[in-house]
C-alpha positions in Angstrom: 139.1 111.2 79.5 137.8 107.8 79.4 134.6 106.7 77.6 131.9 106.0 80.1 130.4 102.5 79.9 126.7 101.9 79.7 126.0 99.7 82.5 128.0 101.5 85.1 126.6 105.1 84.3 123.8 104.9 81.9 122.9 108.6 81.9 126.5 109.7 81.4 126.9 107.2 78.7 123.8 108.5 76.9 125.1 112.1 77.3 128.5 111.0 75.9 126.8 109.0 73.0 124.6 111.9 72.1 127.5 114.1 71.3 130.0 111.6 70.0 128.1 108.8 68.5 124.5 110.0 67.6 123.6 106.8 65.7 124.1 104.8 68.9 122.2 107.3 71.0 119.2 107.4 68.7 119.4 103.5 68.3 119.1 103.2 72.2 116.2 105.7 72.4 114.2 104.0 69.6 115.0 100.7 71.2 113.5 101.6 74.5 110.5 103.0 72.9 109.3 99.7 71.6 108.5 97.9 74.9 107.1 101.1 76.2 104.7 101.4 73.3 103.6 97.7 73.8 102.4 98.6 77.3 101.0 102.1 76.7 99.3 102.1 73.2 96.5 99.5 73.7 94.9 101.4 76.6 95.2 104.6 75.0 93.3 103.2 71.7 90.6 101.8 74.1 90.3 105.1 75.8 89.7 107.0 72.6 87.1 104.2 71.4 89.0 102.3 68.9 87.6 98.8 68.8 88.7 95.5 67.1 87.2 95.2 63.6 84.8 92.3 62.7 86.7 89.2 61.7 87.2 88.6 57.9 84.7 86.0 56.7 86.6 82.9 55.6 83.6 81.5 53.7 81.0 82.7 51.3 77.5 83.0 53.0 75.1 80.5 51.7 71.7 82.1 51.1 68.6 80.4 52.6 65.7 79.2 50.5 65.6 78.2 46.9 68.0 79.5 44.2 66.5 82.2 41.9 67.2 81.3 38.4 68.1 84.3 36.1 65.8 84.9 33.2 66.4 86.5 29.8 69.8 84.9 29.0 68.4 81.9 27.1 70.1 80.9 23.8 67.1 81.1 21.3 
Protein backbone atom coordinates (compact mmCIF):
# COMPACT_ATOMS: atom_id res chain seq x y z
CA UNK A 1 0.00 0.00 0.00
CA UNK A 2 1.37 3.41 -0.90
CA UNK A 3 1.70 6.24 1.56
CA UNK A 4 -1.02 8.86 1.00
CA UNK A 5 0.24 12.37 0.32
CA UNK A 6 -1.10 15.29 2.28
CA UNK A 7 -2.22 17.59 -0.52
CA UNK A 8 -4.12 15.02 -2.56
CA UNK A 9 -6.03 13.36 0.30
CA UNK A 10 -5.53 15.27 3.57
CA UNK A 11 -7.98 13.28 5.70
CA UNK A 12 -6.57 9.96 4.53
CA UNK A 13 -3.06 11.24 5.24
CA UNK A 14 -4.03 12.34 8.75
CA UNK A 15 -5.53 8.93 9.43
CA UNK A 16 -2.36 7.22 8.19
CA UNK A 17 -0.11 9.61 10.13
CA UNK A 18 -2.09 9.12 13.35
CA UNK A 19 -1.24 5.39 13.24
CA UNK A 20 2.18 5.35 11.63
CA UNK A 21 3.72 8.72 12.53
CA UNK A 22 2.02 10.16 15.63
CA UNK A 23 4.60 12.96 16.03
CA UNK A 24 3.75 14.28 12.56
CA UNK A 25 0.02 13.93 13.25
CA UNK A 26 0.12 15.89 16.51
CA UNK A 27 2.41 18.51 14.95
CA UNK A 28 -0.17 19.11 12.24
CA UNK A 29 -2.99 19.31 14.79
CA UNK A 30 -1.10 21.78 17.01
CA UNK A 31 0.00 23.80 13.99
CA UNK A 32 -3.58 24.27 12.83
CA UNK A 33 -4.72 25.28 16.31
CA UNK A 34 -2.50 28.40 16.34
CA UNK A 35 -4.27 30.45 13.64
CA UNK A 36 -7.66 29.25 14.90
CA UNK A 37 -6.82 30.52 18.40
CA UNK A 38 -5.77 33.92 17.02
CA UNK A 39 -9.26 34.36 15.59
CA UNK A 40 -11.38 32.84 18.36
CA UNK A 41 -9.74 33.70 21.70
CA UNK A 42 -10.03 37.55 21.72
CA UNK A 43 -13.83 37.58 21.21
CA UNK A 44 -14.25 34.88 23.85
CA UNK A 45 -12.17 36.89 26.33
CA UNK A 46 -14.24 40.02 25.65
CA UNK A 47 -17.45 38.00 26.09
CA UNK A 48 -16.36 36.88 29.56
CA UNK A 49 -15.46 40.46 30.56
CA UNK A 50 -11.69 40.40 30.33
CA UNK A 51 -10.51 43.94 29.64
CA UNK A 52 -7.15 45.42 28.78
CA UNK A 53 -5.16 46.41 31.88
CA UNK A 54 -4.18 50.01 32.50
CA UNK A 55 -0.87 50.92 30.83
CA UNK A 56 2.24 50.73 32.97
CA UNK A 57 3.41 54.24 33.93
CA UNK A 58 6.71 55.17 32.35
CA UNK A 59 7.45 58.14 34.64
CA UNK A 60 7.15 58.82 38.35
CA UNK A 61 4.15 61.05 39.11
CA UNK A 62 5.21 64.54 40.19
CA UNK A 63 3.16 65.74 43.17
CA UNK A 64 1.52 69.16 43.04
CA UNK A 65 2.28 71.85 45.63
CA UNK A 66 5.36 72.49 47.74
CA UNK A 67 7.59 69.66 48.91
CA UNK A 68 7.09 68.61 52.52
CA UNK A 69 10.47 68.54 54.26
CA UNK A 70 10.78 65.65 56.73
CA UNK A 71 11.47 66.54 60.34
CA UNK A 72 13.26 64.72 63.13
CA UNK A 73 16.29 63.52 61.14
CA UNK A 74 18.62 66.43 61.86
CA UNK A 75 22.19 65.77 63.02
CA UNK A 76 22.40 67.56 66.34
